N, C-alpha and C positions, 0 to 999 in steps of 0.2 A: 249783173250787183259791184258798183264801184269799189275799189280797195277803200280802206280807211286810211284817210290821211296820216302823214307821218307828224306832223306838228297839231297837235289836238290842242293846243293854247290858241291858236288862231282861227279855231273854227274849221274854214275849209282853206285848203292849200291854194296857193297863187298858181292860176292856170288851169283851175278845176273846171269841167263843164258844169258843175252844180252852183259857181260863183256867180253871182246876181250881179246884172250890170251897173245898179245902183251901188254895190258896194266896190266896184271899179273906179266908177267917177267919184266916189268919197275919197278914195286912196289918192287919187290923180290931184283932186281939190286941196288935200292935205299936203302934197309934195309941193304943190305949187305956193304954198303960204308963206309969207317971212316967218321966220323963226322969231317966238316969243321969248320972254323972259328966261322962262323955264327950258325952252328948248334951248336955249343959249346957253344954260347952266348944264344942261344933259351934255352938249357938244364938248364943254370945257373938260366931263369926265371923262367922256371918249378919248380926250385929246391926252389925258394922263394914262391911260392904259398902256402898257407895253404895245411894240409894233406888230410882235405875233397874236396878240389879241385882237387886234385891229383887223389882221389880215385873215384871221379866222373868221371873224365876223361878217367881214366882205364875201369870204369864201362861200358863207353859209347861206347868205341873203342869193347870191348869185346862183348856188345850187337850188333853192327854195323857188327861186324863179324859173328854173329851168325843168321842173319837175311837172307833167302832163300824167294826169291818172285816168286812164282810159281802159276799157273792157278787153279789147282786141290788141292794143299797144301799150302796154304798161311801161316800157323803157322808151327813153329818150333815142328815137332813131341814130341821131349824130353821135351818139357814142360809139367812139372807135374802139372795137374790141376785137383784135387780133384772132385768126382760127388758122387752124391748119387744114390742109386738102381735106380732111375728114370732117369737119365743123367743129372741131373741139379746141375750146378755149386755149390760148397758150398763154402761160403763167410767164411774164417776162424773165429771162435769165441769161447772162452773159459771164464767160470765164476767161480771164486772160490770161494768157501763155507765160508763165516766167522762167522754165527750163525745159529742155529737150535733151533726150539721154540715150546714149548707145550702150553696146555691149564695152565693158572695161576689162584688160586684163587681168587675169588672177595672180594675184603676187604668190611668190613661192610655189607656182604652180609645179616645177621639176620635182619638188619634194614630197608631193600627194601620191598614193598609189595607183596603179594603172586604172583601177576602177574603183574610185574612192565612193565612200556611204558617208552620210550627213556627218556622223563622228570623228571622220578625217578632215573635215574642214575647220579651218578658224574661223571666226567671226567677220572678219574680212575677206574672207574668200568665197564669200556667196552671195550671187546676185549683184556682182559688181557691175557698177554704172561709171561711166564717163560722159560728163556734160559735154554736148555737141556745140563747136565754135560756128553757130549760125549766125548768118546776117541779121541784126537788129531790125524789126520791123518800126519802119515810120512813115506816118501819113504825109501829104503834101506839104501841111504846114511844117511840121515837125523835119520834115526833109530838108526843106528851105533853111531853117533855124541851124540845122545840122551844116549846111554847105558854109552858111556864113560863118559859123564859130570855126569849121574848119581852116577857112579862108585866112582869119584873124591869127591861128596858130601858124599856120604855115609862113607868114610874114615875119613873126618872132623868130623863126628857124634859121638857121644859116645855110646858105646855098650849096656848101661844102659837106653839110650833112647829110649823110645817104638815107633816103626815104624807104621806110620798112613796108613792104607788100603784105598787106594781112590776106590770107586765105580762108575764107569761110566755107563750112560745111553745107551740102545741102540735105534737109531732112525731109525727105518726099517718102509719103505714106500710101502704099498701095493695098488693094482689097485682098484679103486673106492674109497676105505677107506681113501685112504693118510696115515698120519702118524699114526701107529698101537697105538692103545689103548687111540684114542684122538676124540673129537667130536667136530667140529667147526661148524660155521654159514654157510660158502660157501658150506660145503659138503651135509648139509641137512637143509636148509633155516631156522634154529633156535637156536644158540649157547645159548641164553639165556632162552629157556624151560626147562620143566620138563625132567628129564634125560630118563624118561620112555616114551617120546612121542615117536611113530614111525612117520617117515617123510620122504619125497623122498631123496635120495641120488644121487648126480650129480658126475658121472664116470671123466666128462670133466673137474672136479672143484676139483681134489684130493688133489692139493697142490697150496697153493699160495706163490708166488715168490715175493720178494722185493728186488731192487738193491740200492747200496749205490749212484752209479750216479743218482738215481731218487730223491733221499733224498737231494743229492748236490743241484740238478736243483729246487727242491721246497725252500730250505733254502738261496738258492741264490737270490730267488724271494724277492726284498724288502718289499712288503706288507706282505710274508708269513714267513719270517726268525723268528718273534717273537713267533711264537707259537710252534717252535721246539726247539729252544735254550731258557735255563734257564735265560740268560741276554743278553743284547745287545751288553756288552762288547766282548762277544766271537765270536761274529760276524765281528771284523775286519778283513779285505781282503777276506771274504767271506768264505765257507766251503773248507778246501784244503785237504781233504782225509788223514789227519794223523792220526795217531794211536789214539789219544785222541779224536779226531772228530769222529772217528768211534764207538769206544766204547761207547760215547755218545748216538748214535743210538742203538746199541747192547742192552744197558742197558735199554731201553724203546722203543722198536719198536712201530710205530704209528697207522700202517693198519692193526694188526690181523694177519700177516704172519706167515709162520710157517719156510721158510728158506730165509736169507740175502744173497745174493751174491755180489761180486764185479767183475766187469768186462764187464757189458752191460748197455745200457740205451733204452728206449722207441725206438728210431730208429735203435737199433741194432736188436732186436727180433721181428721175422713175425710169422704169426700165420702159422702151419704146422712144425714149427722147431722141431729135435727132436736132443736131447741130450742123450750123455752116460757119464759115470764115466771115465776118462782118466787113460790109462794104464791098464783096466779090473779090477781094485781093487775093484769093486761092480757090481752087475749085473742089476743095477738101469738103467732104459731106460725111458727116459719121451718126451712127445710131448705138444707142445704150443697150447692151444686150444682159449684163448681169453685175452684178457686185463680185469683187474678186474674194473668192474662198481663200484665207491665208493656210498655210501649212507651215510645217514646225520648221522651216527655214526662216521663217520670219522671226521665230524667238533666236533662232540660232545667230541672224544679221544682226538683232537689237542686243545680243548679250542677256535675254530675260529670261526666267525659269519656263522650262516645258510643262505645259500643265495649267490647270486654272485661274493662275496667278502672273501667267505671262502675257504677253502683248497680243499674241495669234489670239487666244480666246477672246480677249475685250474687243479686238478689232471684227472677228468673226462675227461675233453677237450684235455688234451696232452698225454694222457696213462701214466699217473705217479704213478697210485696207486696198480702198481703190476701186475703180470700176473698168469693165472691159467695154468697148464699142468694136462696131463693126465699120469698116471703110465701106462706105457704098458708092463714092466718087473718089478716085485718086486726086492728091494734090500736096502741096507744100505748107509746111507751117514753120513760121519763124518766132523766136522770142517777142512779146508784146502784140501778138497778133490776138484779137477776140473772137471767141466762139460763142454764136448767138442760138439760143434754142428758135429750132423753126416749128416742132412739133412736140406736144405733151400728152398723148393718146390715154397713158395710164396714170394719173396724177395719185391715185392710192397706193400704187406700188412703187413705194421710193427704195432706194438702197438700204436704208435703216429697217423699214417697215419686212420689206422679204426676208432680210437678213435674221432679223430677230423671229419672224415666224417660221424660218425652214429650220434654222440652226441654232437658233437661240432659248428655245424652251423644252429640251430633252434636260434628262438628267444630268449627276455630274459625269457618269460614264460616257454619255453622247458627248457632252461638253469638251472633256478632254480627247476624245478622238475624233471630234468633228464631223460627227455624223448627223445626218438628217432627221428629224422628227416633227411630227404635225399632231398638235393639240388642240385645234382649233376645228371652226364647224367644215365637215364635209363640203359643202356648197364653195366654202372660200379657197379650200383645195382645187376644187375643179376648175373654180375661174383662174387661180395660177396656171394652172395646166393647159389652159387656153390662151394663153399669152402667147400669140406666136413669134413675137420678136423675144420671148425669154433664150438665154443660151441654154444650149443643150448639158453640155459638160457640168456636172457638179451641182445643177438647178433643175432643168425642167425633167432630165432622166430620174432624178431622187424624188422628186414631185410625183411623176408619172408611176414610179414604183411603188409608193406609200398607196396611192390609186388603186392601182391594180390588187395591191394586198388586201386592200379593205374590201374590192368587189369580189374578190375569191374566196373571202371569208363570210359574205353574206349567204345566210341559213334562213332566214324568215323573210316575210312580207315587210316587215320592219325596216330594212335595209341593212346595211353593212353591219357584221357583228362589233362588239364595241371593244375589241381588243387593241392593245395598242400597238401600233404599225412597228415594225422592226427595220432596221436599216440594212439597205442592199448589201448582200454578202459579196466580197470581193474574192474568196475562196473557190475552187471549183467542187461540185458536187462529187460526192466517191459515190460511184454504182456497185452495184451486186457483182461485177464483174471485174472489180478492181482489186490489183495484188495486195498481198500482205503489205509491202514496203510503201504501196500507196496509202494504205489505210495507218499505217503508224506515222507517216508523215502528215498526212490530214487532221490524226488525232494532237501531234505536236503542235502543229500550227493552232487548233482549236486551243490548245492549253496555253500556248505563249499570247495568243490573243485576249485570252481572258485574264492573264497577267497583266498584258499592257493596258488594259482598260483600268486599271486601278493604280497604274504606276506612270507616274509622268515623264519617268526618265528613259521609257522606250519609245516617246511618241514621234515618230519621223514621218516623213511625207510618204501618201499612199500612191 
């Protein structure tokens, strides 16, 4: 049975196999006839329409003429829809690199204790970043224009004036390690510890990206804008992505990111998305593994209050703290390069969706502590656990734990019991052979944990 035509006012759509030859001949005859007075009046009315209306009408006519309604081949085979290696359609998306950042020197480091904790740091001493002076990326046309401009400037300079040689840095990203020659908290759990300390390296968290669009969402939030902008006067009209506003962010990144891009939001990026450098100017290939789960260092860095009203909580539940990627193939990045999406296997599981689902629907205590909680269907939780591209740390491990808790709580044929899942405990279990001191320490830690659940002032990174 042929599908119902889109345009019912015309009876049968053009190109339909059910359209009679007689109707086609009549249409050709009308097209070949000289315009009458009425037709001339109609044409003059068309001429008075705005150009965009005319273009819309022409586009609609072309679209109608290209429609072919067939039982086996409904869509026009000439439509060029990009698909990845798995046959999944790829939603077009590209991100332009605005800035690349390495670790910066901690100011007044000599005044910190030997083993500092969060309360010992000042706002400007956590997640310190320095913008790398990488060579700006220029395509062939821009490169030619750059050389011409450069020559004109050189002609104006005095021959006796010494030429300054600019030394550019190289931003090379390696699998597992991320930015070569740097060590970050998200790679090995502790950025501020002793450099000689060995720790676990997470290949799924090689690079931390952040986007201007995420900053825009945070700055446009009335209660959070004051923590990002130096004065409230600059907030007139909101964050508008002007060059001055972007430079304000690039001068002082707030999330410990290595790369700031433009062109994507938390609603655009999904788990498993793969990106390559447009034009093949670099061999770098990336895969998105998870949103960044912010800790209390984010509140410390932005000077916002700990707890429900801080930047950490809002960014956590909305997926605005950035996103981690694996490095599938090493390569270099430069300011101005564009990363294009080449694979989009899980469009449902965007950064914003998974953040809200796993960390945004618990009670006040869980939101304050940043604990995982699942309030949705079990089938969707299993779907999340089966995402092989999903990062293990803080995401897959938490989802798996909740699912195991449900499976162990099953007591009847109807499925898992309906108890609310609990967060994975970080403290070791106390056995029957544990001594008095260990029992007392465990009881004290449990008491402190319960106090911290309701006091935002004690919320530190886990």
